[in-house]
NUTILO-374453 format. One record per residue (C-alpha): y, x, z. Coordinates in steps of 0.2 Angstrom, whole numbers, padded with zeros to 4 digits, always signed. Layout:
REM NUTILO-374453
YXZ
...
END
This chain:
REM NUTILO-374453
-0293-0073+0160
-0291-0078+0142
-0281-0066+0131
-0262-0069+0131
-0255-0079+0116
-0242-0071+0105
-0229-0079+0094
-0216-0071+0083
-0200-0078+0078
-0182-0073+0073
-0166-0078+0082
-0147-0076+0079
-0141-0063+0092
-0122-0059+0095
-0115-0042+0097
-0117-0040+0116
-0108-0029+0128
-0110-0022+0146
-0100-0012+0158
-0103+0007+0163
-0094+0020+0173
-0089+0038+0170
-0102+0051+0176
-0096+0060+0191
-0085+0075+0189
-0087+0073+0170
-0068+0074+0166
-0063+0089+0156
-0044+0090+0155
-0044+0105+0143
-0055+0096+0130
-0050+0078+0134
-0068+0073+0136
-0077+0061+0148
-0095+0058+0150
-0101+0040+0152
-0118+0033+0158
-0119+0019+0145
-0136+0011+0151
-0150+0014+0163
-0161+0000+0157
-0157-0012+0171
-0162-0030+0172
-0148-0043+0171
-0146-0062+0171
-0140-0070+0155
-0133-0088+0157
-0136-0098+0141
-0132-0116+0138
-0149-0118+0130
-0158-0109+0144
-0155-0094+0156
-0166-0078+0155
-0166-0060+0161
-0163-0046+0149
-0169-0028+0150
-0164-0014+0139
-0178-0001+0135
-0169+0016+0136
-0179+0028+0126
-0178+0038+0110
-0189+0026+0101
-0180+0010+0107
-0161+0015+0105
-0154+0017+0088
-0141+0031+0091
-0135+0034+0073
-0118+0025+0074
-0114+0033+0091
-0118+0051+0084
-0108+0048+0068
-0092+0046+0078
-0092+0028+0084
-0074+0023+0089
-0069+0022+0108
-0058+0006+0108
-0045-0002+0119
-0054-0017+0127
-0064-0021+0111
-0048-0023+0100
-0051-0017+0082
-0037-0025+0073
-0025-0010+0072
-0028+0009+0070
-0018+0011+0087
-0033+0002+0096
-0044+0018+0093
-0041+0028+0109
-0054+0042+0104
-0071+0045+0097
-0089+0047+0103
-0094+0065+0100
-0111+0065+0107
-0125+0052+0112
-0142+0056+0120
-0156+0049+0131
-0159+0058+0147
-0171+0054+0161
-0171+0035+0156
-0152+0035+0154
-0141+0033+0139
-0126+0045+0140
-0111+0047+0129
-0097+0060+0128
-0080+0053+0123
-0066+0063+0117
-0049+0055+0118
-0034+0056+0106
-0019+0067+0109
-0007+0053+0105
+0006+0050+0118
+0001+0032+0121
-0017+0037+0125
-0011+0050+0139
-0008+0037+0153
-0025+0029+0150
-0034+0045+0150
-0025+0050+0166
-0030+0033+0174
-0048+0037+0170
-0046+0055+0178
-0038+0047+0193
-0052+0034+0195
-0041+0020+0192
-0049+0014+0176
-0067+0015+0180
-0076+0004+0168
-0081+0005+0150
-0090-0009+0139
-0103-0004+0127
-0105-0016+0112
-0123-0017+0105
-0134-0027+0094
-0152-0031+0098
-0164-0030+0083
-0180-0035+0093
-0185-0043+0109
-0202-0044+0118
-0202-0059+0128
-0213-0063+0144
-0215-0081+0149
-0221-0086+0166
-0222-0104+0172
-0209-0109+0184
-0199-0093+0181
-0185-0088+0169
-0191-0078+0153
-0189-0059+0153
-0182-0053+0136
-0184-0034+0134
-0174-0026+0120
-0186-0014+0112
-0175-0010+0097
-0156-0011+0100
-0141-0002+0093
-0125+0003+0102
-0110+0000+0090
-0094+0005+0099
-0087+0009+0117
-0072+0002+0125
-0061+0005+0140
-0060-0012+0150
-0049-0017+0165
-0062-0027+0175
-0080-0024+0181
-0095-0034+0180
-0098-0052+0187
-0114-0061+0185
-0106-0078+0184
-0092-0072+0172
-0101-0076+0156
-0090-0079+0141
-0093-0086+0124
-0085-0080+0108
-0086-0087+0090
-0079-0071+0083
-0093-0059+0089
-0104-0051+0075
-0121-0060+0074
-0137-0052+0067
-0156-0058+0066
-0167-0051+0080
-0186-0052+0080
-0193-0060+0096
-0211-0058+0102
-0217-0071+0115
-0231-0066+0126
-0238-0080+0137
-0250-0076+0152
-0262-0090+0147
-0269-0104+0157
-0261-0106+0174
-0269-0122+0181
-0287-0126+0187
-0290-0137+0172
-0285-0123+0160
-0270-0132+0154
-0258-0120+0145
-0240-0118+0151
-0226-0129+0143
-0221-0125+0125
-0205-0118+0120
-0201-0132+0108
-0184-0136+0116
-0178-0118+0115
-0185-0116+0097
-0176-0132+0090
-0159-0128+0099
-0145-0120+0089
-0141-0102+0092
-0126-0099+0104
-0114-0085+0103
-0110-0077+0120
-0107-0060+0128
-0114-0052+0144
-0106-0039+0155
-0119-0028+0165
-0112-0015+0176
-0123+0001+0175
-0122+0013+0191
-0131+0029+0189
-0145+0031+0202
-0143+0013+0210
-0157+0000+0207
-0149-0017+0203
-0154-0032+0213
-0161-0046+0203
-0151-0063+0205
-0160-0078+0213
-0169-0090+0202
-0159-0103+0193
-0162-0122+0191
-0161-0121+0172
-0161-0140+0169
-0148-0143+0182
-0137-0130+0174
-0139-0138+0157
-0135-0155+0163
-0120-0149+0172
-0113-0140+0157
-0116-0155+0146
-0107-0167+0158
-0092-0155+0160
-0091-0153+0141
-0091-0172+0138
-0078-0174+0152
-0067-0161+0144
-0068-0169+0126
-0064-0186+0134
-0049-0180+0144
-0042-0171+0129
-0044-0186+0117
-0035-0197+0130
-0021-0185+0132
-0018-0183+0113
-0018-0202+0111
-0005-0205+0125
+0006-0192+0117
+0004-0201+0100
-0001-0185+0091
-0014-0184+0077
-0032-0185+0080
-0035-0169+0071
-0025-0160+0085
-0037-0166+0098
-0052-0161+0087
-0044-0143+0085
-0042-0142+0104
-0060-0148+0107
-0067-0137+0094
-0058-0121+0100
-0065-0123+0118
-0048-0126+0126
-0049-0131+0144
-0040-0147+0150
-0026-0138+0159
-0021-0127+0144
-0024-0142+0132
-0011-0153+0142
+0002-0138+0141
-0001-0137+0122
+0000-0156+0120
+0017-0156+0129
+0023-0141+0118
+0018-0150+0102
+0026-0166+0108
+0042-0158+0112
+0044-0149+0095
+0055-0163+0088
+0069-0156+0099
+0076-0174+0100
+0076-0177+0082
+0073-0196+0077
+0060-0192+0063
+0043-0201+0064
+0031-0192+0074
+0018-0183+0063
+0030-0178+0050
+0037-0163+0060
+0039-0147+0050
+0036-0135+0064
+0018-0129+0067
+0010-0124+0083
+0008-0105+0082
-0009-0105+0091
-0015-0118+0078
-0008-0106+0064
-0017-0091+0071
-0033-0101+0073
-0032-0107+0055
-0029-0090+0048
-0043-0082+0058
-0055-0096+0052
-0049-0093+0033
-0051-0074+0035
-0069-0076+0042
-0074-0088+0028
-0068-0076+0015
-0077-0061+0023
-0093-0071+0025
-0092-0075+0006
-0090-0057+0003
-0105-0053+0014
-0094-0043+0026
-0097-0053+0042
-0107-0069+0047
-0099-0086+0046
-0092-0092+0063
-0089-0109+0069
-0070-0107+0066
-0074-0101+0048
-0085-0116+0044
-0070-0127+0041
-0066-0115+0026
-0084-0110+0022
-0086-0120+0005
-0068-0117-0001
-0064-0108-0017
-0048-0097-0017
-0039-0111-0026
-0045-0124-0014
-0039-0113+0000
-0022-0112-0007
-0021-0131-0009
-0027-0133+0010
-0014-0120+0016
+0000-0129+0006
-0005-0146+0013
-0004-0140+0031
+0014-0136+0028
+0018-0153+0021
+0019-0148+0003
+0013-0162-0009
+0000-0153-0021
-0006-0169-0030
-0007-0166-0048
+0000-0148-0047
-0007-0137-0061
-0019-0122-0055
-0006-0108-0060
+0008-0117-0051
-0003-0120-0036
-0008-0102-0034
+0010-0096-0037
+0017-0108-0023
+0003-0102-0011
+0007-0083-0015
+0025-0086-0009
+0019-0091+0008
+0016-0080+0023
+0000-0088+0027
-0009-0082+0011
-0001-0065+0012
-0007-0063+0030
-0025-0069+0026
-0026-0058+0011
-0020-0043+0020
-0032-0046+0034
-0047-0047+0022
-0041-0032+0013
-0039-0022+0029
-0056-0027+0036
-0066-0024+0020
-0057-0007+0018
-0061-0002+0036
-0079-0008+0033
-0081+0003+0018
-0072+0018+0026
-0084+0017+0041
-0099+0016+0030
-0095+0033+0022
-0106+0047+0028
-0093+0060+0035
-0105+0073+0041
-0090+0084+0047
-0086+0072+0062
-0091+0081+0078
-0094+0097+0069
-0075+0102+0067
-0060+0097+0078
-0049+0082+0075
-0031+0083+0077
-0015+0073+0074
+0003+0075+0068
+0018+0065+0072
+0026+0068+0055
+0023+0077+0038
+0031+0094+0043
+0021+0110+0043
+0010+0111+0059
+0006+0129+0066
-0010+0131+0075
-0008+0147+0086
-0022+0158+0091
-0018+0169+0106
-0026+0185+0111
-0033+0186+0129
-0024+0195+0142
-0024+0214+0140
-0036+0225+0151
-0030+0229+0168
-0027+0248+0171
-0029+0257+0187
-0013+0261+0196
-0013+0277+0206
-0005+0278+0223
+0014+0277+0220
+0011+0275+0202
+0020+0263+0190
+0014+0246+0184
+0014+0245+0165
+0019+0229+0155
+0005+0221+0145
+0007+0212+0128
-0001+0196+0122
-0002+0194+0103
-0005+0179+0092
-0010+0173+0075
-0006+0156+0067
-0013+0145+0053
-0001+0133+0045
-0004+0116+0036
+0003+0099+0034
-0002+0081+0031
-0004+0074+0013
-0003+0056+0008
-0015+0048-0003
-0015+0029-0009
-0017+0015-0021
-0010-0002-0023
-0022-0016-0024
-0016-0032-0033
-0020-0050-0027
-0014-0061-0041
-0014-0079-0048
-0028-0074-0060
-0038-0068-0045
-0036-0085-0036
-0039-0096-0051
-0055-0086-0056
-0061-0086-0038
-0064-0067-0040
-0071-0062-0023
-0075-0045-0029
-0056-0041-0031
-0054-0047-0013
-0069-0039-0004
-0079-0028-0015
-0065-0018-0023
-0056-0014-0006
-0073-0009+0002
-0076+0003-0012
-0058+0010-0009
-0062+0012+0009
-0078+0021+0005
-0068+0032-0007
-0056+0037+0007
-0070+0043+0018
-0077+0053+0003
-0060+0060+0000
-0060+0067+0018
-0077+0075+0016
-0071+0082-0001
-0056+0090+0007
-0065+0097+0023
-0081+0104+0014
-0070+0112+0000
-0063+0123+0014
-0080+0130+0017
-0085+0131-0002
-0069+0138-0008
-0068+0152+0005
-0049+0154+0003
-0040+0167+0012
-0033+0165+0029
-0015+0170+0035
-0022+0188+0037
-0025+0189+0018
-0044+0190+0020
-0056+0176+0014
-0063+0165+0027
-0081+0172+0025
-0079+0191+0023
-0087+0207+0029
-0071+0212+0037
-0072+0196+0047
-0090+0201+0052
-0096+0183+0048
-0104+0186+0031
-0122+0192+0029
-0124+0208+0020
-0138+0200+0009
-0144+0183+0007
-0160+0176+0015
-0169+0160+0018
-0168+0152+0035
-0180+0161+0047
-0180+0168+0064
-0175+0185+0057
-0160+0178+0047
-0154+0166+0060
-0156+0179+0073
-0145+0191+0063
-0132+0177+0062
-0132+0174+0081
-0130+0192+0084
-0115+0194+0073
-0107+0179+0081
-0110+0185+0099
-0102+0202+0093
-0086+0194+0088
-0070+0201+0097
-0054+0193+0101
-0037+0200+0095
-0036+0211+0110
-0053+0218+0105
-0064+0211+0119
-0080+0203+0116
-0079+0183+0116
-0098+0180+0115
-0097+0166+0102
-0113+0155+0102
-0118+0144+0087
-0121+0126+0090
-0123+0119+0072
-0135+0124+0057
-0126+0118+0041
-0134+0118+0024
-0135+0107+0008
-0148+0095+0002
-0158+0108-0006
-0161+0117+0011
-0164+0101+0021
-0183+0102+0022
-0183+0121+0026
-0171+0116+0041
-0183+0102+0047
-0197+0114+0047
-0187+0128+0056
-0181+0116+0070
-0198+0107+0072
-0207+0112+0088
-0224+0118+0082
-0237+0131+0088
-0238+0145+0075
-0254+0156+0072
-0245+0171+0079
-0231+0173+0091
-0221+0183+0078
-0218+0167+0069
-0213+0157+0084
-0195+0149+0083
-0187+0151+0100
-0182+0135+0109
-0164+0141+0109
-0164+0141+0090
-0173+0124+0089
-0158+0117+0099
-0146+0120+0085
-0140+0104+0078
-0144+0102+0059
-0129+0096+0048
-0135+0092+0030
-0120+0090+0018
-0124+0087-0001
-0107+0095-0006
-0115+0112-0001
-0125+0116-0016
-0138+0130-0018
-0147+0139-0004
-0132+0145+0006
-0132+0140+0024
-0120+0142+0039
-0119+0143+0058
-0104+0135+0067
-0099+0136+0085
-0093+0122+0096
-0075+0120+0092
-0071+0119+0111
-0077+0137+0113
-0068+0144+0098
-0058+0136+0084
-0066+0133+0067
-0060+0120+0055
-0047+0106+0060
-0044+0090+0051
-0030+0078+0056
-0022+0061+0053
-0005+0054+0056
-0002+0048+0074
-0010+0031+0077
-0016+0029+0059
-0033+0036+0058
-0042+0030+0042
-0034+0019+0029
-0018+0010+0033
-0013-0007+0024
+0004-0014+0020
+0007-0030+0010
+0022-0038+0001
+0026-0050-0012
+0025-0040-0028
+0039-0037-0040
+0030-0029-0054
+0015-0040-0052
+0013-0059-0051
+0006-0060-0034
+0004-0050-0018
+0004-0031-0018
-0007-0023-0005
-0004-0004-0002
-0018+0006+0004
-0011+0023+0012
-0021+0037+0019
-0013+0052+0027
-0025+0067+0030
-0026+0086+0029
-0038+0100+0035
-0037+0119+0037
-0048+0133+0043
-0041+0139+0059
-0051+0154+0065
-0066+0163+0056
-0074+0169+0073
-0083+0153+0075
-0091+0152+0058
-0105+0162+0049
-0112+0162+0031
-0128+0168+0023
-0128+0166+0004
-0147+0161+0005
-0162+0167-0005
END
C-alpha cells in the first residue's frame, strides 16, 4: 500500500468544555477539597454544521499543557466569569496519572459557597465542566467514515461546576467563546479502490468558514465510553440549512406583520433566536407603546435584550482592537469603529440627532449615557482581570488563601494538642488537662487607583488608555500580592512570641549556610520532623516545597532530576526528588527554604475581602475629570501564622 499522504493546515478552534465527575471518596471536609477526574482521553462525537467528526484527547505529560491549572486556575460557577463572586474556589493541583487528568479543587470559605460544596459532598451536584483550548490535532480520514481528530496538544483553562450532565445531541454554539489557531495534520490511508483512485478531497471542509461551538463529554473513571452510531453528514447538513432558512423566513414575516423595523428582524436572525422566543420578543416590542398614538418606529423605550446584545458586541469589538480577545460575530458590527464613531452610534440608537455635532460635544453627550459607562467599565474590568491573571504569583498553592468579611483585625489561633493522658490508679482521682493556644493577628489593607476615560481619550481614539493601561494595572496588582507575601519571608519579622520567623529558638534556621545537597536538605527535613507542638509532643512535619530564588534555579533542577550517579553516596533519594520546586526572583542570593503543606501545619496565609478576589472595578461620571472615573480597588493582606512549617538555609 502506498505511503499515507499528509497535509498540514490551521483552523480556528473555540474554547471547548466537557463534563467530569468527582473522584470517589475524594471530599475532604476539613480542607474543603475535592478531587475531580477531568479526562480519561475518551472519544466523543462532535456535531458541526460543516461536518461531524470524532474527537479524542491524548492524556499524557507531553500532550496536556498544565501550567494554567497548576498556577491556580479558577473554579467557576457554570463558566460565569463576569464577577468576582463567580469564583467558587481554585485548582490547587493538576497531574496526569495512569492515562487520567486529575485536579484537586479547594473551595472558598465564603458563606454563599457552602451550600454548593455541601451539595457536592452529598452527591447532588455531580458534574464539572473543564474548559480547554486545542493547539494541535492529528486527523485520520477513512472513506465512508467520520474523521477522527486526536488532540495531541491541548490546554485546560478553567473548571466549572455545572447543573446538567452530558448529552451527545445537546450541542450548543456560542459566539462568545474564546477562539485560537490550532494546527491540524490530516493523515489519509491512500488509495481505496481497485483502480487506485484516491479518496475524496477535503475541499468543501477547507473552504467552509470556522464555526464556534462547545461540546460536553462526560468522563467516568474506569468506564469505556461507547462510540455513537455513524451519522449521515450530508443529511444533517441539508436538514440544518433548511431549518435555518425556515427560521429566518418566519421571523421576517412576523416582524413585517407587526410593522416593526427590518433591523429588528435582522437582529433576531443574527442572534440565533428561535421562532417561539422571537414571536414573544416581537409582541413585547410591539406593545412597548403602552397605548400611545405616536408613530411606530419613533418609540423611546428600548428592548433590554437588544441593549445587552449591543453592549456585549461593543465590548468585544474594543477588546479585539486591544488584542485581548478575538472578534466574534456579535462584535463585527462595531469592529471598524473608532471610539468617536462608537459614541455616535450609541447616541443614534437612543434617537439623538448627532448630525453636525462637534467631536467634543459628541463625546461629552456619550459620556453622560449609561451605555458608554457600562461598555467602558466592562472593557476596563476584562483587561484588568487579564493583566491580573497573567501575573506570575508563585505563592499560590504554596501558602493558604483566606478571606475576611470586613477590615477588622483577624486572629488566627494555633491550638496545642490535647495533654497527655495519665494513669489513674485504682480509686484514684482524674486530673483536669489544659489546652493552650497562640494567635497571630492581621487585617486587610486597601490599594487602588482611579483610571480616567475622558473626551480626549475618545477623540484621540486612544486604545492604550482603554486596554493597555488597565492591563498593566491588573498585572501590577498581581505583582503587589507577590511583593507582600514574599516580603514576609525575606523580612523575617518577629511573630507574636517576639522571636523572628526564622530563628534558632524556633529550630527552623540552619546553623550554617550550605548549598542544596542531600546533606543540607536532609538536615532541613530532620529539623522539621523534630518540631513539637505547644504541648511538647512531636508533630512530624514533612516538607513539600523547595523554595529559592533565580540564582539557585539551576541547582534545584539538577538536584531534583532523576539521574544515576557514579556512587550511591551522591544519589538523591526519590522522596527528596518529590519536593515541588518554587522559583521566586524576589528571593535574592543563594538562600533556600523548605515549606510544609499548609494543610498539615500553618505557614503563611494571604487573604482577600469576601467575594472580591483580585481587582474590583467601580465606575461613575467624574466630577473632578471631564469623563468617566473608573476606580480599581484591591483589598489584600498576608501574615506568617506558624514557624513550624517553614525552614531556612542561608545558602553557601
